[in-house]
Structures are given as C-alpha cells and as structure tokens.
Backbone bond lengths (Angstrom), bond angles and torsions (degrees), N, CA, C in turn:
res aa  C-N    CA-C-N  psi(-1)  N-CA   C-N-CA  omega(-1)  CA-C   N-CA-C  phi
1 Q - - - 1.451 - - 1.519 110.72 -
2 V 1.305 115.72 148.34 1.460 122.65 177.00 1.522 107.86 -128.57
3 Q 1.320 115.77 132.82 1.459 121.02 176.01 1.523 108.88 -110.84
4 L 1.316 115.96 135.76 1.471 121.72 -175.69 1.522 109.87 -125.22
5 V 1.338 116.52 133.53 1.466 121.14 178.78 1.524 108.43 -131.16
6 E 1.322 115.63 120.91 1.463 121.05 179.95 1.531 110.93 -94.38
7 S 1.323 115.46 154.47 1.460 122.08 173.24 1.514 108.85 -156.30
8 G 1.341 115.54 167.54 1.453 120.17 174.93 1.506 115.57 105.89
9 G 1.321 116.72 -4.74 1.458 118.88 178.79 1.514 111.44 -70.26
10 G 1.322 115.66 169.60 1.453 119.94 179.24 1.506 111.58 167.89
11 L 1.329 114.45 -168.21 1.461 121.96 -179.95 1.529 108.86 -111.09
12 V 1.325 116.33 121.88 1.464 121.71 177.69 1.529 108.84 -135.97
13 Q 1.324 115.23 170.99 1.456 120.11 179.25 1.522 110.92 -92.54
14 A 1.313 115.02 158.63 1.460 120.31 176.75 1.529 109.50 -55.88
15 G 1.326 115.50 136.45 1.451 121.72 -178.35 1.516 114.19 94.12
16 D 1.326 116.21 -15.39 1.468 120.22 179.42 1.525 111.28 -78.43
17 S 1.318 114.52 179.16 1.464 121.75 179.07 1.519 110.28 -123.50
18 L 1.322 114.91 154.96 1.455 122.98 173.18 1.517 108.18 -143.99
19 R 1.325 115.71 151.07 1.454 119.35 173.06 1.520 109.01 -123.87
20 L 1.311 114.86 121.10 1.452 121.40 175.99 1.524 109.71 -93.99
21 S 1.324 115.02 147.93 1.462 120.55 177.43 1.518 109.45 -124.40
22 C 1.307 115.09 145.67 1.462 122.33 175.28 1.525 106.72 -129.63
23 V 1.315 114.88 114.62 1.463 119.77 178.86 1.521 107.95 -102.61
24 A 1.311 115.57 128.68 1.453 120.94 -175.72 1.517 110.96 -115.59
25 S 1.305 114.56 149.92 1.455 120.22 175.33 1.517 108.27 -144.36
26 G 1.303 115.64 163.97 1.449 119.52 -178.75 1.510 110.48 123.05
27 R 1.297 117.02 148.23 1.459 120.15 -172.30 1.512 113.41 -68.79
28 S 1.331 119.43 -17.18 1.461 121.46 -179.43 1.518 112.39 -89.30
29 F 1.322 118.14 -3.76 1.455 118.44 -168.80 1.508 113.82 -72.80
30 S 1.315 117.74 -22.05 1.458 119.71 -172.57 1.519 113.27 -62.51
31 T 1.319 118.93 -17.33 1.469 120.42 179.65 1.520 110.94 -126.13
32 T 1.299 116.19 38.00 1.458 119.98 -171.53 1.517 112.07 -115.17
33 A 1.311 115.38 136.69 1.460 121.38 170.24 1.529 108.35 -82.30
34 V 1.318 116.03 149.56 1.464 121.03 -177.28 1.518 109.30 -131.23
35 G 1.304 115.56 146.16 1.450 119.19 179.16 1.514 112.07 -144.57
36 W 1.330 114.13 175.71 1.453 122.79 178.04 1.527 109.77 -123.92
37 F 1.315 114.10 139.57 1.458 122.62 173.14 1.518 107.63 -126.75
38 R 1.321 116.30 166.29 1.453 119.97 174.52 1.518 109.42 -142.14
39 Q 1.320 114.71 154.95 1.454 119.31 -178.06 1.519 110.10 -149.08
40 V 1.317 114.69 135.45 1.463 121.48 172.33 1.516 107.76 -111.40
41 P 1.316 117.42 154.21 1.474 120.01 -177.75 1.522 111.68 -56.35
42 G 1.315 115.41 133.48 1.451 120.70 177.13 1.509 115.08 85.78
43 K 1.335 116.57 -1.78 1.464 119.77 179.66 1.521 110.51 -123.27
44 E 1.325 114.99 160.72 1.461 119.84 178.17 1.517 110.50 -72.11
45 R 1.318 114.58 155.19 1.451 119.50 176.16 1.526 109.10 -66.09
46 E 1.321 116.42 135.26 1.464 122.48 -174.04 1.516 110.72 -113.14
47 F 1.315 116.31 132.70 1.457 121.54 175.49 1.526 109.65 -67.22
48 V 1.339 116.31 138.90 1.456 121.63 178.78 1.529 110.95 -113.96
49 A 1.327 116.45 -57.21 1.459 120.00 -176.04 1.522 109.17 -163.46
50 A 1.342 115.80 159.76 1.456 120.92 176.55 1.517 109.48 -150.13
51 I 1.328 115.05 156.76 1.461 121.04 -179.19 1.516 108.93 -141.50
52 S 1.312 115.75 142.29 1.449 120.81 179.67 1.519 111.18 -74.58
53 W 1.336 115.74 169.90 1.463 119.01 179.88 1.535 111.18 -59.44
54 S 1.310 117.57 -40.18 1.460 120.95 -177.46 1.527 111.92 -77.48
55 G 1.334 116.02 -18.38 1.460 119.54 -175.04 1.509 113.19 87.22
56 G 1.315 116.91 -3.15 1.450 120.18 -175.27 1.517 114.65 -83.30
57 N 1.300 117.01 -12.87 1.465 121.50 -179.38 1.518 109.18 -126.37
58 T 1.318 116.00 124.17 1.466 120.83 177.69 1.523 109.84 -129.17
59 D 1.315 115.03 159.65 1.457 121.87 179.31 1.525 107.70 -144.58
60 Y 1.329 116.12 139.52 1.459 121.29 -178.39 1.524 110.20 -133.87
61 S 1.308 115.23 149.82 1.454 118.58 170.73 1.528 108.01 -76.49
62 D 1.303 116.55 154.31 1.464 120.87 -178.93 1.522 111.17 -61.64
63 S 1.321 117.18 -30.42 1.470 120.15 -175.33 1.525 113.20 -70.05
64 V 1.325 118.33 -18.43 1.463 120.44 -177.95 1.521 112.52 -119.05
65 K 1.309 117.62 -7.77 1.462 121.06 -176.82 1.530 109.85 -58.42
66 G 1.320 116.13 130.86 1.459 121.12 -178.83 1.517 113.59 91.05
67 R 1.323 117.99 -15.97 1.469 121.34 178.95 1.528 111.92 -112.61
68 F 1.318 117.01 -34.88 1.457 122.33 -177.98 1.524 109.29 -107.54
69 T 1.333 115.02 146.64 1.460 120.72 176.34 1.515 109.19 -133.41
70 I 1.317 115.67 126.98 1.468 120.47 176.58 1.526 107.82 -100.25
71 S 1.314 116.58 139.78 1.464 120.32 -179.55 1.519 109.09 -148.59
72 R 1.297 113.65 166.21 1.452 120.44 -177.48 1.511 108.68 -121.64
73 G 1.326 117.20 135.38 1.435 120.40 178.62 1.517 111.72 -69.03
74 S 1.318 116.18 164.34 1.465 120.96 -177.59 1.518 112.17 -62.51
75 A 1.293 117.03 -28.46 1.454 120.80 179.14 1.518 112.00 -84.24
76 K 1.315 117.20 -0.90 1.471 124.15 175.60 1.515 115.14 69.86
77 N 1.346 118.54 -17.78 1.457 118.06 -175.72 1.522 113.14 -90.51
78 T 1.317 116.87 1.10 1.466 120.74 177.67 1.521 109.15 -123.88
79 V 1.310 114.87 132.26 1.462 121.45 177.09 1.520 107.90 -120.51
80 Y 1.318 115.30 136.28 1.457 121.26 -176.97 1.527 110.31 -113.05
81 L 1.317 114.90 150.03 1.454 120.94 170.24 1.521 106.85 -125.74
82 Q 1.325 115.91 103.93 1.448 121.64 176.64 1.521 108.35 -85.03
83 M 1.312 116.00 119.99 1.462 120.92 -176.48 1.517 109.28 -115.38
84 N 1.312 116.56 114.93 1.461 122.62 -179.97 1.526 110.52 -113.13
85 S 1.313 115.03 163.18 1.474 121.57 177.99 1.527 110.81 49.06
86 L 1.303 115.48 50.31 1.465 120.50 -174.83 1.522 111.71 -66.63
87 K 1.320 114.51 146.00 1.453 123.18 -179.43 1.523 109.16 -120.49
88 P 1.319 117.48 155.99 1.479 119.10 177.07 1.527 112.50 -54.71
89 E 1.328 116.94 -33.86 1.470 119.81 -179.75 1.524 113.38 -71.75
90 D 1.329 117.28 -6.25 1.472 120.57 173.30 1.524 111.39 -82.50
91 S 1.317 117.68 -8.22 1.460 121.18 179.47 1.524 110.32 -62.09
92 A 1.316 116.07 129.87 1.466 121.08 -177.77 1.526 108.24 179.97
93 V 1.312 114.88 172.35 1.460 120.07 165.33 1.523 106.60 -87.64
94 Y 1.303 116.53 126.53 1.463 122.25 -178.08 1.524 108.85 -101.91
95 Y 1.328 114.61 128.72 1.452 122.24 -177.95 1.524 110.61 -114.85
96 C 1.307 115.19 140.91 1.442 122.04 171.66 1.529 108.15 -93.14
97 A 1.327 116.48 142.96 1.454 120.82 -178.91 1.519 109.54 -141.39
98 A 1.324 116.42 157.79 1.458 120.06 -178.15 1.528 110.94 -142.36
99 A 1.323 114.18 149.44 1.460 122.24 175.67 1.532 106.96 -162.42
100 I 1.310 116.17 179.95 1.467 119.45 -172.24 1.529 112.59 -73.21
101 T 1.331 117.85 -29.58 1.454 120.79 -178.93 1.527 110.49 -134.46
102 V 1.311 116.49 163.02 1.465 121.44 176.59 1.515 110.43 -58.90
103 S 1.299 116.90 -43.49 1.463 120.74 -179.34 1.517 111.30 -62.69
104 R 1.328 116.64 -41.89 1.459 119.68 179.86 1.533 110.63 -68.63
105 V 1.318 116.54 -35.96 1.463 119.24 175.66 1.523 109.22 -56.54
106 R 1.306 116.12 -46.25 1.471 120.38 -174.81 1.512 111.89 -66.80
107 Y 1.316 118.14 -37.44 1.464 119.73 -171.03 1.519 114.96 -111.05
108 K 1.360 117.97 -16.37 1.454 118.28 -177.00 1.523 110.34 -163.57
109 S 1.342 115.15 64.85 1.460 118.73 -179.94 1.518 111.89 -61.96
110 D 1.325 114.98 146.66 1.459 120.47 -177.54 1.530 112.39 -96.43
111 Y 1.329 116.09 -26.05 1.454 120.38 -175.91 1.529 109.48 -133.35
112 W 1.329 114.70 147.29 1.463 121.09 -177.16 1.522 110.90 -137.43
113 G 1.339 114.76 146.30 1.445 120.15 170.71 1.515 110.23 -88.52
114 Q 1.324 115.77 -175.98 1.457 121.36 -176.39 1.523 112.60 -88.75
115 G 1.303 118.34 -16.37 1.460 121.43 175.81 1.516 113.30 99.46
116 T 1.331 115.04 155.01 1.457 122.28 175.48 1.529 108.00 -137.93
117 Q 1.315 116.42 136.13 1.459 121.24 -174.63 1.523 111.09 -81.53
118 V 1.301 115.69 132.12 1.463 122.50 173.96 1.529 107.53 -121.66
119 T 1.323 116.03 124.87 1.457 120.68 -179.60 1.519 108.95 -127.77
120 I 1.323 115.26 126.65 1.461 121.55 -179.60 1.530 108.51 -113.73
121 S 1.324 115.73 119.90 1.460 119.63 179.04 1.526 109.92 -91.96
122 S 1.311 115.57 147.71 1.476 120.26 -177.96 1.525 111.22 -88.86
C-alpha cells in the first residue's frame, strides 16, 4: 500500500507561481512512479505530469509543458510540482497519484491522495 498526502495549494494571481508537494509513505513506495492530476467540477480528471522513481523519466500534458516542472526530492518520498506562469484555467483540485511506471500513472494509477485546491485569480 502507498499513502499520498498533498500540500501547497492556495489562491494566487495569474502569472504567479506555486509549488505543490506530495509526501508518500508505505512499503511499496521505494519503486513507485508518481504523478499529478487535476480536476474541476463537472469535468474528467486530467493528467498533468508524472515522474519515475529514479527521476530520469518524466511526462507532461501539453497544456502545462514549459510552465510546470515535476521533480523528486533526494529522499525519494516527496514529489514536487513547480507551477509557474499560472493561468486562471489552471484552477482545479490537484491530486497526487502513484503506480509502478510513468505510463501506468498516466493511464491507470493505483493510489490517490485526497487533493489540494489551487485557485488562480485573473
């Protein structure tokens, strides 16, 4: 089992930056890829980014590529999502997710956090 806890959400203005954190625990986490999704009411959950256990493989959605950066802390149990040049359309609940590979994270995550709200004002 893997437990995921997100933090770092909040209310900022368009053009600002935020950094989200996902802290993971559980005996399976040492070989787990982690990613971020987001969801707004009435819409499907959208893939944002993912990173492999080693940090050597990353994947981004086209909507955030060049603005968001996913990274892994040195202790491996924390994954960050640095969000720059934020837009109102980035407003959503952001969820951390985990699975064995980056590809599986994107299409069939096995574990989910509870989410953190990100709101961007125009």
